[in-house]
C-alpha positions as CSV (number, residue, x, y, z in Angstrom):
1,X,-9.4,-6.5,38.5
2,X,-9.2,-9.5,40.7
3,X,-8.1,-10.0,44.3
4,X,-5.2,-12.4,45.1
5,X,-6.2,-15.0,47.7
6,X,-2.7,-14.8,49.4
7,X,-1.7,-11.1,49.5
8,X,-5.2,-9.8,49.3
9,X,-4.3,-7.0,46.8
10,X,-6.5,-6.1,43.9
11,X,-4.5,-6.6,40.6
12,X,-5.1,-6.5,36.9
13,X,-5.9,-9.8,35.1
14,X,-2.5,-9.8,33.5
15,X,-0.9,-10.5,36.9
16,X,-2.6,-13.9,37.0
17,X,-1.5,-16.8,34.8
18,X,-5.0,-17.6,33.5
19,X,-8.6,-16.8,34.2
20,X,-9.0,-19.6,36.7
21,X,-6.0,-18.8,38.9
22,X,-6.8,-17.0,42.2
23,X,-3.1,-16.5,43.2
24,X,-1.1,-13.7,41.5
25,X,2.2,-14.6,39.8
26,X,4.2,-12.8,42.5
27,X,2.7,-14.7,45.3
28,X,2.9,-18.0,43.4
29,X,6.6,-17.8,42.5
30,X,8.9,-19.7,44.7
31,X,12.3,-20.8,43.4
32,X,11.9,-24.4,44.3
33,X,8.4,-24.6,42.6
34,X,9.8,-23.1,39.4
35,X,12.7,-25.5,39.5
36,X,10.4,-28.5,40.0
37,X,8.2,-27.3,37.1
38,X,11.3,-27.0,35.0
39,X,12.2,-30.7,35.7
40,X,8.7,-32.1,35.0
41,X,7.2,-32.2,31.5
42,X,3.4,-31.9,31.8
43,X,1.5,-33.7,29.2
44,X,-1.5,-35.9,28.7
45,X,-1.2,-39.6,28.2
46,X,-2.3,-41.2,24.9
47,X,-5.0,-43.9,25.0
48,X,-2.4,-46.6,24.4
49,X,-0.3,-45.3,27.3
50,X,-3.4,-45.3,29.6
51,X,-4.3,-48.9,28.7
52,X,-0.6,-49.9,29.1
53,X,-0.5,-48.3,32.6
54,X,-3.7,-50.1,33.7
55,X,-2.4,-53.5,32.3
56,X,0.9,-52.8,34.1
57,X,-0.8,-52.3,37.4
58,X,-2.8,-55.5,37.0
59,X,0.4,-57.4,36.0
60,X,2.2,-56.0,39.0
61,X,-0.5,-57.3,41.2
62,X,-0.2,-60.8,39.7
63,X,3.6,-60.6,40.2
64,X,3.2,-59.6,43.8
65,X,0.9,-62.5,44.7
66,X,2.7,-65.2,42.7
67,X,5.4,-66.2,45.3
68,X,2.6,-67.0,47.8
69,X,0.8,-69.2,45.3
70,X,3.7,-71.3,44.1
71,X,3.2,-74.1,46.7
72,X,-0.4,-74.6,45.5
73,X,0.0,-77.0,42.5
74,X,1.9,-74.5,40.5
75,X,-0.8,-71.8,40.3
76,X,1.9,-69.3,41.1
77,X,3.7,-70.1,37.9
78,X,0.6,-69.3,35.9
79,X,0.2,-66.0,37.8
80,X,3.9,-65.2,37.1
81,X,3.2,-65.7,33.4
82,X,0.1,-63.6,33.5
83,X,1.9,-60.8,35.4
84,X,4.8,-60.8,32.9
85,X,2.4,-60.7,29.9
86,X,0.3,-57.9,31.4
87,X,3.1,-55.7,32.5
88,X,5.0,-56.1,29.2
89,X,3.0,-53.4,27.3
90,X,3.6,-50.8,29.9
91,X,7.3,-51.2,30.0
92,X,7.5,-51.5,26.2
93,X,5.7,-48.3,25.7
94,X,7.8,-46.5,28.3
95,X,10.9,-48.0,26.6
96,X,12.3,-49.4,29.8
97,X,14.2,-52.1,28.0
98,X,15.9,-53.6,31.2
99,X,12.4,-54.5,32.6
100,X,11.3,-55.8,29.2
101,X,14.2,-58.2,29.3
102,X,13.3,-59.2,32.8
103,X,9.7,-59.9,31.7
104,X,10.9,-62.0,28.8
105,X,13.2,-63.9,31.3
106,X,10.1,-64.5,33.5
107,X,8.1,-65.8,30.5
108,X,10.8,-68.1,29.4
109,X,11.7,-69.4,32.9
110,X,8.2,-70.1,34.1
111,X,7.2,-71.4,30.7
112,X,9.8,-74.1,31.0
113,X,8.7,-74.7,34.6
114,X,5.1,-75.2,33.5
115,X,6.1,-77.6,30.7
116,X,8.1,-79.7,33.2
117,X,5.2,-80.1,35.6
């Protein structure tokens, strides 16, 4: 028997979801929580997805600072290329094909810009 931390009643262990829960199922149930849990699939990321996410964050950082660096001898073009390359694995793994096409467009456009410098 355990005591629920919300209602304060002592209940059998079967009224709790697992051994670490301190709130009984009755107190924990709210219709909006169950609806939100229904919408979200809880899963762990694979190592490839974790690396892709970290590279994507770094690439987004490069893409954010690039417009401010364009006036300085074209350094911004190089950071645009780095940002597009680094964010490409994240969107490829997530199968966000519209952003993959945008990244290829960045690579081609700023690649041509660098060769014309």
